C-alpha positions as CSV (number, residue, x, y, z in Angstrom):
1,X,91.6,101.2,95.7
2,X,92.3,102.2,92.1
3,X,95.6,100.6,90.4
4,X,97.0,101.1,86.9
5,X,99.5,98.7,85.5
6,X,101.7,99.9,82.7
7,X,104.0,98.1,80.2
8,X,104.9,98.8,76.7
9,X,102.4,96.8,74.6
10,X,99.6,96.0,77.1
11,X,99.4,92.6,75.4
12,X,101.1,90.3,78.1
13,X,102.6,91.2,81.5
14,X,100.3,94.1,82.4
15,X,97.3,92.2,81.3
16,X,98.4,89.2,83.4
17,X,98.9,91.4,86.4
18,X,95.6,93.1,86.0
19,X,93.9,89.6,85.7
20,X,95.6,88.4,88.9
21,X,94.8,91.5,91.0
22,X,91.2,91.4,90.0
23,X,91.1,87.7,90.9
24,X,92.5,88.4,94.3
25,X,90.0,91.1,95.2
26,X,86.8,91.8,93.3
27,X,86.6,95.2,95.0
28,X,89.8,96.6,93.5
29,X,89.5,98.8,90.3
30,X,92.4,97.7,88.3
31,X,93.3,98.9,84.8
32,X,96.1,98.2,82.6
33,X,97.7,100.0,79.6
34,X,100.6,100.4,77.3
35,X,102.9,103.1,76.5
36,X,102.9,101.8,72.8
37,X,99.9,99.5,72.8
38,X,99.7,96.3,70.7
39,X,96.7,95.6,68.4
40,X,95.6,92.6,70.5
41,X,96.3,90.7,73.8
42,X,98.8,88.0,72.9
43,X,97.2,84.6,72.3
44,X,99.7,82.9,74.5
45,X,98.8,85.4,77.3
46,X,95.1,84.3,77.0
47,X,96.0,80.5,77.0
48,X,98.2,80.7,80.0
49,X,95.9,82.9,82.1
50,X,92.8,80.5,81.2
51,X,95.0,77.7,82.8
52,X,94.5,79.8,86.0
53,X,90.8,80.2,85.3
54,X,91.2,83.9,84.5
55,X,89.5,84.9,81.2
56,X,91.3,87.7,79.3
57,X,89.4,86.9,75.8
58,X,87.4,90.3,76.2
59,X,90.4,92.4,77.0
60,X,92.2,94.7,74.6
61,X,95.3,96.8,74.8
62,X,94.8,100.5,75.8
63,X,97.0,103.5,75.5
64,X,98.4,104.8,78.9
65,X,97.7,108.3,77.8
66,X,94.0,107.5,78.3
67,X,94.7,107.4,82.1
68,X,96.9,110.2,82.7
69,X,94.3,112.6,84.0
70,X,92.8,110.2,86.4
71,X,93.5,109.3,90.0
72,X,95.2,106.1,91.1
73,X,96.4,104.9,94.5
74,X,99.1,103.0,92.6
75,X,100.8,103.2,89.2
76,X,102.9,100.1,88.7
77,X,105.2,99.6,85.7
78,X,106.1,96.0,84.9
79,X,108.7,96.6,82.2
80,X,111.9,98.8,82.0
81,X,110.7,100.3,78.8
82,X,107.4,101.5,80.3
83,X,109.4,102.8,83.4
84,X,111.5,104.8,81.3
85,X,108.7,106.2,79.0
86,X,105.8,106.3,81.5
87,X,103.6,109.3,80.7
88,X,103.3,112.3,83.0
89,X,100.3,111.9,85.1
90,X,98.3,115.1,85.8
91,X,95.7,113.2,88.0
92,X,96.7,112.4,91.7
93,X,98.9,109.3,91.9
94,X,99.5,107.9,95.4
95,X,102.4,105.8,94.9
96,X,104.5,104.8,91.7
97,X,106.1,101.3,91.9
98,X,108.2,99.2,89.5
99,X,107.8,95.5,89.6
100,X,109.7,94.3,86.5
101,X,109.4,91.1,84.5
102,X,111.1,89.6,81.4
103,X,109.1,90.0,78.2
104,X,108.0,86.5,77.1
105,X,107.0,87.8,73.7
106,X,110.8,88.3,72.9
107,X,111.4,84.5,73.5
108,X,112.2,82.6,70.5
109,X,111.5,78.8,70.4
110,X,108.9,76.2,69.6
111,X,105.3,76.8,70.3
112,X,105.6,74.6,73.3
113,X,108.8,76.2,74.6
114,X,107.1,79.6,74.2
115,X,104.1,78.4,76.2
116,X,106.6,77.3,78.9
117,X,108.1,80.7,79.0
118,X,104.7,82.6,79.2
119,X,103.9,80.1,82.0
120,X,107.2,81.0,83.8
121,X,106.5,84.6,83.6
122,X,102.8,84.3,84.5
123,X,103.9,82.5,87.7
124,X,106.4,85.2,88.6
125,X,103.8,87.9,88.1
126,X,101.3,85.8,90.3
127,X,103.9,85.6,93.0
128,X,105.1,89.2,92.9
129,X,101.5,90.7,92.7
130,X,100.2,88.4,95.4
131,X,103.1,89.8,97.6
132,X,102.1,93.3,96.6
133,X,98.6,92.8,97.3
134,X,99.2,91.2,100.7
135,X,101.5,94.1,101.7
136,X,99.1,96.5,100.4
137,X,96.1,95.1,102.5
138,X,98.2,94.6,105.4
139,X,99.2,98.4,105.5
140,X,95.4,99.1,105.1
141,X,94.6,97.1,108.0
142,X,97.4,98.8,110.1
143,X,96.2,102.1,109.1
144,X,92.5,101.5,109.7
145,X,93.5,100.3,113.4
146,X,95.2,103.7,114.2
């Protein structure tokens, strides 16, 4: 199963979703990218994911254009901006989904308040991508029984 998660900067939400999916199932091939990638993964993202025992320190933002000729079972956008500007894929894409989240990088507040906002979004991403994963694996089991 090959999954690409796309957002705008590939510094927060898509990185979190990639980390969670990989933690749910080591056999998944999960990638993340941005339509306008940032220079580095947001430090708050690294911090809140490390609280979940998911290490993103070696990750770096990638351009979605690098993946357009590849095949994926799922291409999932996690922000409205990426959904609107998602590149055209010439490789085979099984399903396109949108599972949107607020951008915690746009939050303005103290460092502690910002950390809380990142935790909130992280928890929403974990919840929604766990539901996606559970649904995806349930469909695979149903299909294999037929």
